[in-house]
C-alpha positions in Angstrom: 45.3 -14.1 20.3 44.7 -17.1 22.7 43.8 -14.7 25.5 41.5 -12.6 23.3 39.5 -15.8 22.4 39.6 -17.1 26.0 36.5 -15.2 27.3 34.3 -16.6 24.4 33.0 -20.1 25.0 32.6 -21.7 21.7 30.1 -24.6 21.9 29.2 -27.3 19.5 26.0 -25.7 18.4 27.8 -22.6 17.5 30.3 -24.4 15.4 27.5 -26.3 13.7 25.7 -23.1 13.1 28.7 -21.6 11.4 29.3 -24.4 9.1 25.4 -24.2 8.2 25.8 -20.6 7.4 29.0 -21.3 5.3 27.0 -23.7 3.3 24.4 -21.1 2.5 27.0 -18.5 1.6 26.7 -19.0 -2.2 22.9 -18.4 -2.2 23.3 -15.4 0.1 26.1 -14.1 -2.1 23.6 -14.1 -5.1 21.2 -12.0 -3.1 23.8 -9.6 -2.0 25.0 -9.2 -5.5 21.5 -8.5 -6.8 20.9 -5.9 -3.9 24.2 -4.3 -4.8 23.1 -4.0 -8.5 19.8 -2.4 -7.5 21.6 0.0 -5.1 24.1 0.9 -7.8 21.2 1.6 -10.2 19.3 3.7 -7.7 22.4 5.6 -6.9 23.1 6.3 -10.5 19.6 7.5 -11.2 19.7 9.6 -8.0 22.7 11.5 -9.4 21.6 11.8 -13.1 19.2 14.8 -13.6 17.9 13.5 -16.9 16.9 10.1 -15.4 15.2 11.9 -12.6 13.2 13.9 -15.1 12.3 11.0 -17.1 11.2 9.1 -14.0 9.1 12.0 -12.7 7.5 12.5 -16.1 6.5 8.8 -16.3 5.2 8.9 -12.7 3.2 12.0 -13.4 1.4 9.9 -16.2 0.1 7.6 -13.7 -0.5 10.1 -10.9 -2.4 12.8 -12.9 -5.4 10.8 -13.6 -5.7 9.6 -10.0 -5.2 13.1 -8.7 -7.9 14.4 -11.0 -10.3 11.7 -9.8 -9.5 12.5 -6.1 -10.0 16.2 -6.8 -13.5 15.5 -8.5 -14.5 13.3 -5.6 -13.6 15.9 -3.0 -15.4 18.6 -4.9 -18.6 16.4 -5.1 -18.4 15.8 -1.3 -17.9 19.5 -0.6 -20.8 20.4 -2.7 -23.1 17.6 -1.3 -22.0 19.0 2.2 -22.9 22.5 1.4 -26.2 21.5 -0.1 -27.2 19.4 3.0 -26.2 22.2 5.3 -28.5 24.7 3.5 -31.4 22.3 3.1 -33.6 22.3 6.1 -36.5 20.3 4.8 -37.7 17.4 6.8 -37.4 14.1 5.1 -40.6 12.1 5.2 -41.1 8.4 5.0 -42.5 8.9 1.3 -39.2 10.8 0.5 -37.2 7.8 1.9 -39.2 5.4 -0.3 -38.6 7.5 -3.3 -34.8 7.6 -2.5 -34.9 3.8 -2.2 -36.0 3.6 -5.7 -32.9 5.7 -7.0 -30.6 3.5 -9.0 -27.5 5.1 -7.3 -29.0 4.3 -3.8 -29.8 0.8 -5.0 -26.3 0.3 -6.3 -24.8 1.7 -3.0 -27.0 -0.5 -0.9 -26.1 -3.6 -3.0 -22.4 -2.8 -2.7 -22.9 -2.2 1.1 -24.7 -5.6 1.5 -22.0 -7.4 -0.3 -19.3 -5.8 1.6 -20.9 -6.8 4.9 -21.3 -10.4 3.6 -17.6 -10.5 2.6 -16.6 -9.0 6.0 -18.8 -11.6 7.9 -17.3 -14.5 5.9 -13.7 -13.1 6.6 -14.2 -12.6 10.3 -15.7 -16.2 10.7 -12.6 -17.8 9.4 
């Protein structure tokens, strides 16, 4: 065994680091035990079909409303894109002024202005 250890030069710093690590072992052991319990739970759920179905049903309850909103948003954008593609009218300055009075445009402009202010504040820090 002496010859196997001979190529390794054990310095004082290494020994101190080893003792420091040994002092921290009880705390590390708590974390390892917690990780092991989580891994065992995930493994048991992964093998149990009933638990998987229950988990999927629960997730669908959260995902379905979000999916519906995304699909609605995509449909709105597609319709707007199609209308814009088929509309060849020139937009006049009076048309722009009328658009500026629209509540949806006002809300969007206020949001855009606030977003730019926040971005400017964040980038100046």
